[in-house]
C-alpha positions in Angstrom: 165.6 -15.4 -1.8 166.7 -11.4 -0.4 169.9 -10.2 -1.8 172.0 -7.6 0.2 174.9 -6.6 -0.9 176.8 -7.1 2.3 175.8 -10.3 2.4 176.9 -11.5 -1.2 179.4 -14.2 0.5 177.1 -16.3 3.0 174.0 -15.6 0.5 175.8 -17.2 -2.7 177.1 -20.3 0.0 173.5 -21.9 0.1 173.5 -21.7 -4.3 174.5 -24.8 -5.1 177.2 -25.8 -7.6 175.0 -27.7 -10.2 173.3 -26.8 -12.8 170.3 -25.1 -12.9 168.3 -21.8 -13.9 167.6 -18.3 -12.5 166.2 -15.2 -12.2 167.7 -12.0 -11.1 164.7 -9.2 -10.0 164.9 -5.7 -9.4 163.4 -3.7 -6.1 160.7 -2.3 -8.6 157.8 -5.0 -9.9 157.9 -3.6 -13.4 161.4 -4.4 -13.5 162.3 -7.4 -16.3 164.1 -10.1 -14.4 167.3 -11.3 -15.8 167.1 -15.3 -16.6 169.7 -17.3 -17.4 170.9 -20.6 -16.9 173.6 -22.3 -16.2 176.1 -25.7 -15.1 177.6 -24.0 -12.3 174.5 -21.2 -10.3 176.8 -20.6 -7.8 180.3 -19.5 -9.7 177.3 -17.8 -12.2 176.6 -15.6 -10.0 179.7 -14.9 -7.9 180.4 -13.3 -11.5 176.7 -11.5 -11.1 176.9 -10.2 -7.7 180.4 -10.2 -6.5 182.2 -6.9 -5.5 184.9 -5.6 -8.6 187.6 -6.7 -8.9 189.3 -2.9 -9.1 188.2 0.5 -7.1 188.9 3.7 -7.5 190.2 5.8 -4.4 186.9 6.8 -3.7 186.0 3.4 -3.5 183.8 3.3 -6.5 183.9 0.3 -9.0 186.5 0.8 -11.7 184.2 0.1 -14.8 184.7 -3.1 -16.7 183.1 -4.9 -19.5 182.5 -7.6 -17.4 179.1 -7.4 -16.3 178.0 -7.0 -12.6 174.1 -6.5 -11.5 175.6 -6.6 -7.8 173.8 -3.3 -7.2 170.3 -3.3 -9.2 169.4 -6.7 -7.7 167.6 -7.4 -4.6 165.7 -10.6 -5.1 167.4 -14.0 -6.8 165.6 -16.8 -7.7 167.0 -19.8 -8.8 165.7 -23.7 -9.8 168.3 -27.1 -9.0 168.4 -28.7 -13.2 169.9 -32.2 -13.3 171.0 -31.5 -16.9 171.7 -29.1 -20.0 167.9 -30.4 -21.4 166.1 -29.6 -18.4 167.5 -26.9 -17.8 166.3 -25.4 -21.4 163.3 -26.5 -20.8 162.4 -24.6 -17.6 164.3 -22.0 -19.3 161.7 -21.4 -21.6 159.1 -22.2 -19.6 160.4 -19.4 -16.9 160.4 -17.1 -20.1 157.8 -17.5 -21.1 155.3 -17.0 -18.1 157.9 -14.0 -17.9 158.2 -12.6 -21.0 155.1 -13.8 -23.1 155.6 -16.2 -26.2 156.9 -14.2 -28.8 160.1 -12.6 -26.4 161.0 -15.9 -25.0 161.3 -17.2 -28.9 163.2 -14.7 -29.8 165.3 -14.5 -26.5 166.5 -18.2 -27.2 166.3 -18.1 -30.6 164.1 -21.1 -31.0 163.5 -21.0 -34.8 160.9 -23.5 -36.2 162.1 -27.1 -37.9 161.9 -28.1 -40.6 159.6 -30.7 -42.4 157.6 -31.8 -45.7 154.5 -31.7 -46.6 152.2 -33.7 -49.0 149.5 -31.5 -50.0 147.3 -34.3 -50.6 144.2 -31.9 -50.4 145.5 -30.4 -53.3 143.8 -31.4 -57.0 147.0 -32.3 -57.8 149.1 -32.9 -54.6 152.7 -32.3 -54.1 155.6 -32.4 -51.8 158.0 -29.1 -50.3 160.1 -28.5 -47.4 158.5 -26.0 -45.0 159.3 -24.6 -41.0 155.0 -23.2 -41.1 153.1 -25.8 -40.0 148.9 -25.8 -40.1 146.4 -27.8 -38.0 144.9 -29.0 -40.6 148.1 -31.0 -42.1 149.7 -32.5 -39.2 148.9 -36.1 -40.4 150.5 -35.0 -43.8 153.6 -33.0 -42.4 157.0 -35.3 -41.5 159.6 -34.3 -39.4 161.4 -33.1 -37.7 164.4 -32.8 -39.9 168.0 -31.2 -38.4 168.3 -28.7 -41.1 166.3 -27.6 -44.6 169.2 -29.3 -46.7 168.5 -32.4 -44.7 164.8 -32.1 -45.3 165.0 -31.1 -49.6 167.9 -34.0 -49.8 165.1 -37.1 -48.5 162.2 -35.5 -50.4 164.8 -35.2 -53.7 165.9 -38.7 -53.6 162.3 -39.5 -52.6 160.4 -38.2 -55.5 163.2 -39.2 -57.5 161.6 -43.3 -57.2 158.3 -41.3 -57.9 156.4 -39.2 -60.7 155.2 -36.6 -58.6 155.0 -33.1 -59.6 157.7 -30.8 -58.3 156.5 -27.8 -59.8 154.8 -24.9 -57.3 152.3 -23.3 -59.2 148.5 -24.1 -59.3 148.3 -26.0 -62.2 145.5 -25.2 -65.2 145.3 -28.2 -67.1 146.0 -27.8 -70.7 147.6 -30.1 -73.9 149.0 -26.2 -74.7 150.8 -26.2 -71.6 154.8 -26.2 -72.3 155.6 -28.8 -69.4 159.0 -29.0 -67.4 162.3 -30.6 -67.7 161.1 -33.7 -65.5 158.2 -34.5 -67.8 160.9 -34.4 -70.7 163.1 -36.9 -68.8 160.1 -38.8 -67.8 160.4 -37.8 -64.4 156.7 -36.6 -64.2 153.2 -38.2 -64.5 152.5 -34.3 -66.2 149.4 -34.1 -65.2 149.5 -30.4 -66.7 149.2 -31.2 -70.3 146.6 -34.0 -69.1 149.6 -36.8 -69.4 147.2 -39.0 -67.0 143.9 -39.2 -64.9 142.9 -37.4 -62.2 142.6 -41.0 -60.4 145.8 -42.1 -61.7 147.2 -38.8 -60.3 146.0 -39.3 -57.0 147.4 -43.2 -56.4 150.7 -42.0 -57.0 150.5 -39.2 -54.2 148.7 -41.7 -52.1 151.6 -44.3 -52.5 154.2 -41.0 -51.9 152.5 -40.4 -48.3 152.8 -43.6 -47.3 156.5 -44.0 -48.2 157.0 -41.0 -45.8 154.8 -42.9 -43.2 156.8 -46.2 -43.7 160.0 -44.6 -44.0 160.6 -46.5 -47.4 159.6 -50.1 -46.3 155.8 -50.2 -48.5 157.8 -49.6 -51.4 160.6 -52.2 -50.2 158.0 -55.0 -49.3 156.7 -54.9 -53.2 160.0 -54.4 -54.4 161.4 -57.1 -52.8 158.1 -59.4 -53.4 159.2 -58.9 -57.2 162.7 -59.7 -57.1 161.5 -63.0 -55.3 158.7 -63.8 -58.5 161.6 -62.9 -61.2 164.3 -64.5 -59.6 161.8 -68.1 -59.4 160.8 -67.7 -63.3 164.9 -68.0 -63.8 164.4 -64.1 -64.9 168.1 -63.0 -63.4 168.1 -59.7 -65.6 165.7 -58.5 -63.8 165.6 -59.9 -61.1 169.2 -58.1 -60.6 167.6 -55.2 -62.2 165.0 -55.2 -59.3 168.0 -55.8 -56.4 169.1 -52.3 -57.7 166.3 -50.6 -57.6 165.5 -52.2 -54.2 169.0 -50.7 -53.2 168.1 -47.1 -53.9 164.6 -47.2 -52.1 166.6 -48.3 -49.3 169.2 -45.4 -49.6 166.5 -43.0 -50.2 164.8 -43.7 -46.7 168.1 -44.3 -45.2 167.8 -40.7 -45.5 165.8 -39.9 -42.9 166.3 -40.2 -39.5 163.9 -42.4 -37.5 162.5 -39.2 -35.6 161.1 -38.3 -39.1 157.7 -39.4 -38.8 153.9 -37.6 -38.7 153.8 -34.8 -36.6 150.1 -35.3 -35.2 151.9 -39.0 -34.2 155.5 -37.7 -33.3 156.2 -39.4 -29.3 159.3 -39.9 -28.1 160.3 -40.2 -24.2 164.1 -38.2 -22.9 166.3 -39.8 -20.2 167.9 -37.3 -18.5 170.0 -37.3 -15.2 168.1 -36.3 -12.1 168.9 -33.7 -10.0 169.8 -34.6 -6.3 167.2 -34.1 -3.6 167.6 -31.6 -0.7 168.0 -35.0 1.9 171.5 -35.3 -0.2 172.1 -31.6 -0.5 172.4 -31.2 3.1 174.2 -34.5 3.2 176.9 -33.1 1.0 177.0 -29.5 2.9 178.2 -32.1 6.1 180.7 -33.6 4.4 179.2 -36.9 3.9 178.6 -39.0 1.0 175.6 -39.3 -1.4 174.3 -42.8 -1.4 172.8 -44.2 -4.6 170.1 -46.6 -2.8 167.1 -46.2 -5.3 165.1 -43.5 -3.7 166.2 -40.4 -4.3 169.4 -40.8 -3.3 172.2 -40.5 -6.8 170.4 -43.4 -8.4 167.5 -42.1 -10.1 166.6 -40.5 -13.6 164.4 -38.2 -15.0 162.0 -39.0 -18.0 160.6 -36.5 -20.0 158.0 -37.0 -22.6 157.3 -35.4 -25.6 153.5 -36.2 -26.7 150.4 -33.7 -27.9 153.1 -31.4 -29.1 154.8 -30.6 -25.5 157.6 -31.6 -23.4 155.8 -32.3 -20.2 157.7 -33.9 -17.5 160.1 -34.4 -15.6 158.8 -37.8 -14.1 162.0 -39.7 -11.9 162.9 -43.0 -11.9 164.6 -45.5 -9.9 167.4 -47.7 -11.3 167.6 -49.6 -8.0 167.7 -53.2 -9.2 168.4 -52.4 -13.0 172.1 -53.0 -13.2 173.3 -52.9 -9.5 177.0 -53.8 -10.0 177.9 -52.6 -13.2 181.1 -54.8 -13.8 178.6 -57.9 -13.9 177.1 -56.3 -17.1 180.0 -55.7 -18.6 180.9 -59.9 -18.7 178.7 -59.8 -22.5 175.9 -62.9 -20.6 172.0 -61.6 -19.6 172.9 -64.1 -17.1 174.5 -61.7 -15.2 172.2 -59.2 -15.7 168.8 -61.0 -15.9 168.6 -61.6 -12.0 169.0 -58.3 -11.4 165.9 -57.0 -12.9 164.0 -59.0 -10.5 161.6 -57.3 -7.7 162.6 -58.9 -3.8 159.6 -60.8 -2.9 159.1 -60.0 1.1 158.2 -63.0 3.7 156.2 -60.7 6.3 155.0 -57.9 4.8 152.0 -58.3 2.7 151.4 -56.7 -0.4 149.5 -53.4 -0.7 146.1 -53.6 -2.3 145.2 -51.0 -4.7 142.8 -49.5 -2.6 146.2 -49.1 -0.2 147.6 -47.4 -3.1 145.1 -45.1 -4.6 145.3 -43.8 -0.6 148.8 -43.5 -1.0 148.2 -41.9 -3.8 146.0 -39.7 -2.7 147.5 -38.4 0.8 150.9 -37.9 -1.8 149.0 -35.5 -4.5 147.5 -33.4 -1.0 150.5 -33.6 1.0 153.9 -33.0 -1.3 156.9 -33.4 1.5 159.3 -30.6 1.7 161.7 -32.7 -0.8 159.0 -32.0 -3.6 159.0 -27.8 -2.6 162.3 -27.8 -2.9 163.2 -29.3 -5.8 159.6 -28.1 -7.8 159.3 -31.7 -9.2 156.5 -34.1 -8.9 157.9 -36.9 -6.3 156.9 -40.0 -6.7 154.4 -41.5 -4.5 155.6 -44.1 -2.2 153.5 -46.8 -3.3 154.3 -47.0 -7.0 158.2 -46.3 -5.9 159.0 -49.0 -2.9 161.1 -51.8 -2.5 158.1 -54.1 -3.5 157.7 -53.0 -7.1 159.6 -54.8 -9.5 161.3 -52.0 -11.7 159.4 -52.5 -14.8 156.6 -52.1 -12.7 158.5 -48.5 -11.5 158.7 -47.3 -15.6 155.3 -47.9 -16.3 154.0 -45.9 -13.2 156.4 -43.3 -14.1 154.9 -43.5 -17.9 151.1 -43.5 -16.8 152.0 -40.6 -14.6 153.5 -38.9 -18.0 150.7 -39.6 -20.4 148.1 -38.4 -17.2 150.1 -35.1 -17.5 150.0 -35.0 -21.2 146.7 -35.1 -21.1 145.5 -32.7 -18.6 147.5 -30.4 -20.7 146.2 -31.2 -23.9 146.8 -29.7 -27.4 149.8 -27.8 -28.1 148.8 -24.8 -30.3 150.9 -24.6 -33.7 153.7 -21.7 -32.2 153.8 -23.1 -29.0 154.5 -26.7 -30.7 157.1 -25.4 -33.0 159.0 -24.3 -29.6 159.0 -27.1 -28.1 159.7 -29.1 -31.3 162.5 -26.4 -31.7 164.1 -27.3 -28.5 164.3 -30.7 -29.1 165.7 -30.9 -32.2 168.1 -28.7 -30.9 169.0 -31.6 -28.4 168.3 -34.3 -30.6 170.4 -33.8 -33.5 173.5 -33.2 -32.2 176.0 -35.3 -32.6 176.1 -38.3 -30.1 179.8 -37.0 -28.1 178.0 -34.0 -27.3 174.6 -34.9 -26.9 173.9 -36.5 -23.1 171.1 -38.2 -21.9 168.6 -41.0 -24.3 166.2 -40.8 -26.1 163.3 -43.4 -27.3 160.8 -43.3 -29.5 157.8 -45.6 -29.2 157.4 -49.5 -31.1 155.2 -50.7 -34.2 152.1 -51.1 -31.8 152.6 -47.7 -29.7 153.9 -49.3 -26.5 157.1 -48.5 -25.0 160.2 -50.7 -24.8 160.1 -50.8 -21.0 163.4 -52.3 -20.7 165.2 -50.7 -23.3 164.2 -47.3 -21.2 165.7 -49.1 -18.1 169.0 -49.5 -19.4 168.6 -46.3 -20.4 168.3 -44.8 -17.2 170.8 -47.4 -15.8 173.7 -45.8 -17.9 172.2 -42.4 -17.7 172.9 -42.6 -13.8 175.4 -45.0 -13.3 177.6 -44.9 -16.6 178.1 -47.6 -19.0 179.9 -50.4 -17.6 183.9 -51.2 -16.9 185.4 -53.0 -19.1 186.6 -56.3 -16.4 190.0 -57.3 -17.2 191.0 -60.5 -19.1 191.6 -63.7 -16.7 195.1 -65.6 -17.2 194.0 -69.3 -16.9 197.3 -70.1 -17.3 198.4 -68.2 -14.5 195.9 -69.4 -12.3 196.4 -73.5 -13.5 200.1 -72.8 -12.7 199.6 -71.4 -9.1 197.0 -74.5 -8.3 199.7 -76.9 -9.4 202.0 -75.3 -6.6 198.9 -76.0 -3.5 199.5 -78.9 -2.4 196.1 -81.0 -2.4 194.0 -84.2 -1.2 191.7 -86.3 -2.1 189.2 -87.0 0.4 186.3 -90.0 0.1 188.5 -92.0 -1.8 186.8 -94.3 -4.2 183.8 -93.3 -3.5 181.5 -92.6 -6.6 180.2 -89.2 -6.7 181.4 -88.1 -3.5 185.0 -88.2 -4.3 187.1 -84.8 -4.1 190.6 -83.2 -4.6 191.2 -80.4 -2.1 193.4 -78.3 -1.4 196.0 -78.2 2.0 195.4 -75.5 4.4 198.7 -74.3 6.0 198.3 -75.3 9.7 198.1 -72.3 12.2 200.5 -72.3 14.9 199.5 -73.0 18.5 199.6 -69.7 20.6 201.9 -70.3 23.9 199.9 -70.0 26.9 200.0 -67.4 29.1 200.9 -68.4 32.7 200.8 -65.6 35.8 204.3 -65.7 35.9 205.2 -64.2 32.3 203.0 -61.4 33.3 205.1 -57.7 33.7 203.8 -55.5 36.4 
C-alpha cells in the first residue's frame, strides 16, 4: 500500500498488531527494500514511520539514534504470519527473491549446519565432521547436528566402538609406515601398514555406516544376542562384559538426536499456529470476538513439510473434533478423548463422491477466495475440509497436498538445501521452553503418525489441557446424607431405586381484579 507521511496514523491503523514480515520501499525502482520480521507489525512500523519525538525551532527533526524512514518510504508491503518460524521462512524467501541467494544468506546469517560423512567411495573410508554437502554423498552424510562440537562428540563415541582409521591423509599402504597412536592402542585396524585386507576394512566401514543409519540399533541387537547366548551357556562373566559393552553402545547412540539421519532421507513436519483469516480480522476490528469453529476461525494449525531439502507450506489443518473440550482430556482416560475424534455422519445430506470432490478441488484452484489472496497462503478446498470428513482424513489430505507441492518444487540445490536446513536447525535445537510449535518425524515404514500430528496441532492451537480439580468424595457423601430421600418401587427387584426428595414449591396466590392497582 502507498504510504504518505501526513496520513501515517490512519495507514498504520490498517496494519495488524500481529506477527509478520514487512518491506519498506522508496519511490525509485532501484532502491533496495528494507525487510524485517516482527512480533507486532503495527508497533514495529510505528517506530520506523511515526513522526519524530523532538523537533527544533524550525520544525525539523532532531538527530536521534533511532532509525526513522518516514521521509524515504513510499510503499509498504506486509504479510501476516502465525508464528516466528513462519516469519523466518517468509523473510528468507522474500530476501532471496529481492537480493539473491548469497545476499539473503549474509543478511540472515545463515551458516550451513554440521554433518558427519562416511567416505565409502574412498579406498580406505573414514568418518569426519563437515559443514559442506556433496550431492553424490547425501546418502552417506548424517545430520544436521546442533553444533560442530556435538557432531565430533558423537563421532568420537562411535569410533571408540570400532577400529576405523581417524587420520585424514591419503594412505599409501607400506609395512614401513610409522602408524599412529590409535594403532598402538589397538583402536585402529592399521590399513596403512597392511595389517588387514581391503575386504576386512571395507566390512568394518559398512558396520560403521549401518550404525549411523540406525543410531546404534544394529550393534545393540548383535551385542544383546551375544549376551543372551552367554547367559544361557552359564558364562556370567562374559555376559556381564557384554552388558557393559551394550551400555557403551547405548550411550554412544544417545548422543545423536532423533533428527540425525541420512540427509537424502531427511523428512520432518513442523506444526505451528496459523495466521488469522481476513473474516476473523474484520470481526476483531468491529469489536467482536474470534470464534473457534475449526473452519479458519481460530482453531487451525499451519503445517510445514521439510522434504527434498526444502521447506514447503504452510497448509492449514483444522482441529475441529480433535479436542473440543480441553478439560476432558485432563482426566487421563482415553474414553473421554476417543469420542471427540469421531466424525459426525449426516442423516440427510449425501456424502460427496470422489468426482464431486475433484470438481470442488478444481473450482478452488481456479477461483481462489478473497481470504486466500489476503493471507497469501493456500486455503484447503471446501470438499476436503467439510464437516463430513474425520480429523484423520483432513490430516491425510493436508499431508498429500504438502507432498504434491514438494514434488512440484523438485530437489533443492546444495546451497538452497543448506539454507533451509540452517533455518530448520536454528528453530529445532532451541531449548523446549523457547521453541514454539511441534515437530514430527516419519515412522520406520516412512508413513506419518497421523494421530500424533492431530494431537500436536490441538496442543499448538488450544494449549495444553487444563488440570481439573480433584474431586472430594468424602464431602460429597456428607452432602448426600443431609438430603432427604425416598424409596420408589420398593420390593421390585431390579427396579427399586433411592431418589432424593425435592422441596415443594410454594403455590402462587391467585390474583383477583380487585388486587390490581390502577
